[in-house]
N, C-alpha and C positions, 0 to 999 in steps of 0.2 A: 460300268458305272454310268455310262452315257446312254441316252435314248436316241432313236432315229432323229436326225437333225430336222428342225423345222425353221421356217423363215422367221426372223425376228420381227418386231414391230416396225412399221414403216420408218425410214430414216428421216423423213421430213413430213411436216404437216402442211396441208394445203397445196394448191397448184404452184408449180415453179414460177418464179418471177419472170417478167417478159425478157429480161436480159440473160436468163439462164442459157447455158450452152447445151442444147439437147443431146448431141452425140456424147458429151461427157456424162450426162445423166444416164444415158443408156449403157455406156461402157462400165460405169461403176455398178449399175444394176447387174450386169453380166458377171462382174467379179464377185459381187455379193452372193449371187446364186451358186457360183462355183464353190465359194467358201462354205455355204450351207450344206452343199453336197460333199463336204470334206475334200475338196480340191479336184474332183474329177466328175465330169458329166458328159454324156453324149450331146452332140450338137442338136439333135432333134429334141431331146429332153430340155435343153437350154432354151430352145425356141418356145416350147410349150410353157416352161416355167416363167419366162420373162414376158411372154405375150408379144414379143417383137417379131417382125417379119424375118424370114430365113435370110434374105439378102442383107438385112441390117446386122443380124448376128454374125454372118460370115465376114462382113467387112470389119465389124468390131473385133472379132477374134483374130483376123489377119493383122490388124493394127497392134493388138495386145501381144501377139506372138512376135511381131517384128521388134517390139520394145523389150522383149524378153520376159514379160510378165506371165505369159501363158505358153504352153507347148501344145501343138496339135498332133495327136497320135491317132492315125486312122480316122475314125468318126468321133473321137473324143477330144475334149478340151481339158487340159490339166494345168493347174496353177504351178508356176515355176519359182524357184528361190529368189530371182531378182525382184519379184514383186515385194519382197520384204523391205526393199528400199523405202517404200512409202510408210510402212509401220516404223521403221528406224527413224524417220523424220520426226515423228511424234516422240519416240523414246529419247532421242537426243535432246529435244526441246525441253522436256520435263526434268532432265538431269538425274532422275532417280536411279535407273538401272546402271548407268555408266559410273556415277560417282558414289552411290550408296551400296552398290553390289558387293564390294569387298567387305563392308561392314556387316552385311547380311550373311555372307559366307562365314565370316569369323564367328558371329553369334551362333549360327547353326552348328559349327564345329564345337563350340564351347558347351552348348546345351545338348548336343546330340539329338536335335529335333529339327523338323523342317521349319524354315522361316521364309515368309513371303512378303513382297511389297505389292500393294494394290492401289488403284486410283479410282475416283468416282467417274462414272459415265452416265450422266442423267439419273435415271432411276435404277441403275445397275452398278456393278463393280467389275473392274477388269484387273487381272493379274499382270504385272509388268516385270516381276523378277521372282525367282525361286531358288532356294538352296535346299534340296531335298536329301533325305537319308535313304540309303539303299536297304529297304526292308520289304518283306512280303506285303505288308499293309502300309502304304505310304500315300502322300498327297499325289493326286493324279491330274490336277489342273494344268493346262498349258498356258504359256505366255500369250496373252491376248484373249483368253477365254472370258466370256461375259457371264456373270452371276447376277440374279436379282438382288437388289440391295437388302431385302429382308432376310436373305439366306446367308449365314456366315457372320463373322464378327465385324469386319470393316464397314459394312453398310450402315450400321447403327451410328457409327462415328460420323460418317459423311452426312447422313440424314439430319443430324442435329443442326446443320446449316441450311436446310431446305426452306424455301419460301413457298407461298401459295401456289405458284405455277408448278413447282416441283411436286408438291403433294397432289395437285390435280392430275399431273402426268402419271404418277404412281397409281392413283385410284383408277384412272382410265385403263391403264395396262392390266391391273388386277381384274377389272371387270371383263375385259376382252379375253384375257388369258389366265384364268384362275389357277390352272394346273401348271403354269410355267413351261408350256410347250415351246415357247420362244427362247428357252435357255437350255439347249441340249447338253451343256456341260455338267448340269446337276441332275440328280435322280428325281423322280416324281414326288417322293416324300418330302423334298425340300420345300414344297409349296405350303406345308403346314406352318412354316416359320412366320408367315404373315400375321397370324393371330397374336403373336407376342411382340411384333415389331415396335409399336409405339411405346410399350413398356420398356423395351430394351434401349430405345433411344433416350428415354428419360433417365434410365440408370446410367447410361454412358455419359450423359450430361453431368450427372452428379459426381461420378467417380473418375471420369476422364479416360476410362478404358472400356472395352466391350468384350464380351465372351460369346463363344459358340459352344453350347452344350448339346452336341449331336444334332444340330439344326439341319445341316446339309445331308448328313448320312449317319446312321447309327454307328457308334464307335469312334467318331471323329470329334475331337474337342480342340478349341483354339482360344487364344486371348490376343487382342489387338490394341495398339495404341496409335493415335494420329501422329503423322509426321508433318510438321508445319514449316512453311518457308519464312523468310525474313519478315514478312508482313503479318505473320501469325495465322495465315490461312492454311487449313488442312489440305495439303496437296497430295497426300497419300496416307497409307496406313501400313504399319509393320505388324505381322501376325506370327505368332509361334503356334504351330499345329502339332498335335500329338494324337495318340490313340488311347482309348480307355484301358487297354492292357498295360499302359505305362503311367497314365495320369488320369485323374478326374479333373473337373474344372477347378475345384478347390485347391488341389495340390499344384495344378498348372499355374494358377494365379499366385498362390502362396510362395512357390519355389522359384518360378521363372520370371514373373512380372518385374521384380526389381532389376534383374539383369537386362530385360527388354527395355526398361526405362533408361538405363545407362546408354544402351546402344542407340536408342532413338534420339537422346540428347546429342550424341556424337553425330548422328545423321543431320540433325537440324543445324549443328555448327557448320557442317560442310555446305549445306544449302545457303547459309547466311553469307558465305564467301563468294567470290567471283567464280564463274565457270572456268574450267581449264581450257586452254587453246585447243582448237580442233587439229587433229593429227592425221586425218584421213585423205589428205590430198585434194584433188579437184572436186569442187562442189557437184553434187548429183544433178542439179538443175542444168549445168552445162552439158553433161553427158546426155541428158534427155534431149537437149536441143540438137546436138550432133546426130543422135539416132533419128530424130524426127526428120531432119533435112535429108539424110541418106535414105530413109525409108520412103519418103515421098517420091524421090527420084526413082527408086527401085520398083515400088508397087503402083504408083500412079493413082488412079481413081479408087483402087482397092484399099488405100490407106486413108484413115479418117484423121486428118491433121488436127482438127479442133479437139478431138479426144486426146491425142498425144500431147498437145500443148497444155491442156488442162491438167493432165497428170504431171507434166513437167513443172507447172506452177507449184503443185503440191510438193514435188520432190525438191524444189528450189529452196524451201524453208531451211533445209539442211546446210545450205551454202552461204546464207546471209551472215554478215559479221555479228549481228545481235540476235542470233537465232533464239536463244532461251528467253529473251525479252520480247519476242515477237518480231514480225517483219512488216515493213511498210510496203505499200503498193510499188513505190519507186524502187525499193531495194529488190523486190521480186522481179520487176521488169528488167532491171539491170542484170540480175542473176540469170534470167532465162533468155535475154536478148529479144524479148517480145515487146510489142507496143503496149503502152499502159492500158489502152482500152481493151486489148485482148486479155491481159492479166486481170483487169477489173471484172470482166464478165466471168472468167474462170473462178475468181474468188467469190463472186455472188452465188454461183452455182454450188461451190463447195460449202459455203456457209449455209445455204438452204438445205443441203443434204446432211448437215451436222458434222462435216469433216473439218471445218474451220470455224473459229469464232472471231469476232471483231471487237476490239476494245480501243475506243478512240481512233487513232490512225494506224494502229498496229493489229496485225492478224496473227492468230495462233492456231497450230494444228490441234485437233481434238482427239481424245482416245478412241473415238469411233473409227478412226483410220485403221485400227488394229483388226476391225471386222473383215478387212479385205484379205482374208486368207492367212493372217499372220500365225494364228494358233496352229493351223494345219502344217504350215511350212516350217514353223519353229521346231516341230517334232521329227523332221526328216533326218535319218542317219546319213552318214557320209556315202554309203553305198547308193542310196536313192538320189542324192545330190549328183553323184558321178554318172549314174546310169545313162542319161540322155547324151552326155558327152562321149561316152564309150560307143553308143550307137552311131553317133556321127563319125567317130574315128574308124569304126569298122566299115562304114559306107565308103570312106576314102581309101582305106588301106586294103580292103578285101581280105583281111586276115583277122583272127580273133584278137580282142583287146580285153584287158583286165585291170583291176585296181586292187592293190594289196597293202597291208599294213605290217609292221614289224611286231611279232609276238615272241618274246624271248630271243632266241637265236634263229628263229624261222620267220618266213613270211606266211601270212594267211590271206587267202583270196577273199576279198570283201564284196567285189562286184565283177561280173564277167559277161561279155557279149560274144558268143561264138559266131564264126562265119560258117557258111554252108559249103562244104567241100567234101569230095570223096575221101581225101586224106586230111584230117584236121586234128588239132590239139585238143584232147578230151580232158578238161579240168573243170571241176565244179567249185562253187562258192563254199568256203570253209576248208578247202584243201590247203595243206601246209607243205612247204619245202624248205630245205636248208638255205638260209639267206645268202651265204657266201657263194653259192653256185647258181644264183639266178640274177637276172638283170634287175628286177625290182628290189631284190635283197641288197644288191650292191649300191643301188641308189639310196636306199634307206640307211644302210650302214655308213655310207659316205656323208650323209647328212647329219650324223651324230656329232655332238661336241667331241673335240679331240681326245679328252681323257676317257670318255665313255667308249669311243670307238676303239681306243687302244686296249681297254679292259675286255671288250668283246672279242677282239682278235686273239687275246691271250688264251681265252677259254674255248674258242671254236674248235669243233671236231672237223678237221679237214680231210676226212677219209674221201678218197676219190670216188666219184659217181660214174665217171667215164674216163677214158684215157686222156681227155683234154682238161679235166678239172684241175684248177689251181690248188695245189696242196702246200705250197710254201707260204709261210706267214709274211715274209718279206715281199714276195711277189704280190700277194693279195693286198698288203698295205699300200704298195706302190700303185696298184690298180685302183684302189679306193681314192687315193689322192688324185689320180687322173680323172676319175668319175666326178669327184667334187669340183674340179676345175672346169671340165668340159660340160657338165650339166646333163650327162646321159651315160647309160651303161649299155654295152653290147656284150651279150654272153653267147658264145658260139659252141654249141654241142658239149657244154660242161655239165648240164643237168641230165641230159639224155641225148644219145646219139641221134643226129638228124634234126635236133630242135635248136632253133636260133631265135633270140628275142632281143628286143630293144626297149629300154625303159627311160623315163624321165621322172623327176620328183614332183610332188604336189606339196605346196607350202601353205601354212595357215596364215592368219592375219599378222602374227608375230614373226613370220619368216621361217618358222621351224618346218622341217620336212616331216610331214605326218603320214604321207602315203606315197605310192608310186603307181604310175600308169605304164603299161607296156603293150606292145604288139608282139605276138608270138607266131612263128611260122615254121614250116618244114624248110630245112636248109636248101632244098632244091629250088625253092621259090625265088630266092634272091641271094646274091653274094652278100658278104658282110658289108662291103662298101656300098652296094646298091641299097641295102636296108637302111643305112644311115642317110644316104642322099634322098631316097624316096619317102621314107617314113618319118624322119625326125621332125620336119616342119609340122606335119599333121599331129604328131604326138605332142609337141609343145603347144600347139593351139588347143588341143583337147585338155591338157593339163592347165592351161591358162583359164579355160572356161570353168573347170572345176574350182580353181583357186578364186575366181571372181565370185562364184556362187557361195563359196565358203566364207569369203570376206563379208558378203552381205548377210548371210545367215548367222554368222558367228559374231556379229558386232555386239549384240545384246543377248544372245542365247548361246547355248552350248550344243554344237553339232556332235552327235554321238559317233565316236570313232571306235571301232572294235578293239 
């Protein structure tokens, strides 16, 4: 459904103001180019795409890598999940995904159709939340994807509020890019929707809702209503999306629009109330400040401090007390620990590039922040999130590392990084083993609620796999209690003679154990005691890295876990 990615229209018009922070402009250009390339690009191609000097790109990438936003793999730069912190800043500020998401999920369940939330982004529309149905033909847009306003139902609702500058921007973009090459998330035929755009805007103004009769793609139909805040401003749009095999536009609006109206009214009642208190702990801006100071000491001239500070200012919106109402310069300076002059220059730069807007004395993050790789990163499964941390673990342990999940009474390997040895453990992704006889399985079983764990134990087949396999339910139950208390499991030749493994849990944002990470080795490599002493710290550090990325990626999106 997508075309080869093309660079979107320039993010800013005219030359940067004199106060702009040039390294911040360059750093954001590098991130945008990586996002356009779907998250991965060779350093050489990045130099050619940005027009920057190789030394500038190298220093920029070193800085972004040290902040965790990018990984460097051989000759390639790859976007990393911690970069989603910047998009989360915007999503937290608008309140829609966090507070309205449960209402969207409920409506999708009731209607058995996909339901989305979208926001206006100048002459485009960005998706910020989705509840999709598992069907062969279903909605495929990602959180953060940008669509032209003329394509789809929400754009006509937002365009009803456009002024002369907005229309001038739209006409300019249409003249420069009539086929919509700057919107790789939609197919080429979506460009035909421009011809009916003004008519659909007028119809939306009369009836209060908008429809999409196969504008984006043949077979796809939708109806959308505006979602307004306490001031009556349309801050988003809720859409019900279906396929012509289930509905045409007439049946979609006739049967589902009344229920959509009820749900939107509930959404607007939520937005009319105060935002809930933040529960995420330390503000992100403070973490950026600590990373910046540590990285500057570590990398010296190779670290671009002004780039890191500028990104820290953007991240700090998430930590100010009145975040949804915008942040003052003073509040951002306090959150980052930076001088007001430094914060002011960063804000001037971010405003010029379209990532921040100023209203009076308050600054607000803009939806354009989501163009910094959010759509690509929001689609990563747990296995991709974990892979770089497993690579680092193998480098420290010099033995194979894996991540698995619980499937029934078995574990299933979801990610694995083997080590190179004459005698190594040969396991592939997708392999399953009985949970009770593996270190990762015991970590996963130990992490279950007590009643569920007891029910699992009652039905487990404890047939011995080696002479060491625990076959007593009482002994296994006691071992799981020990694993839950100690936070790790050591299995010594119970799955296979000569195989020893050590595992720790991986928890999601809610504290639930959703996966396990282990190191496996031949028993001759280390004694059981040596394995715990030598490997447990590295294992826990790798699991903590996966958990951090899961917390960031899972704040407003769902990370796919097998």
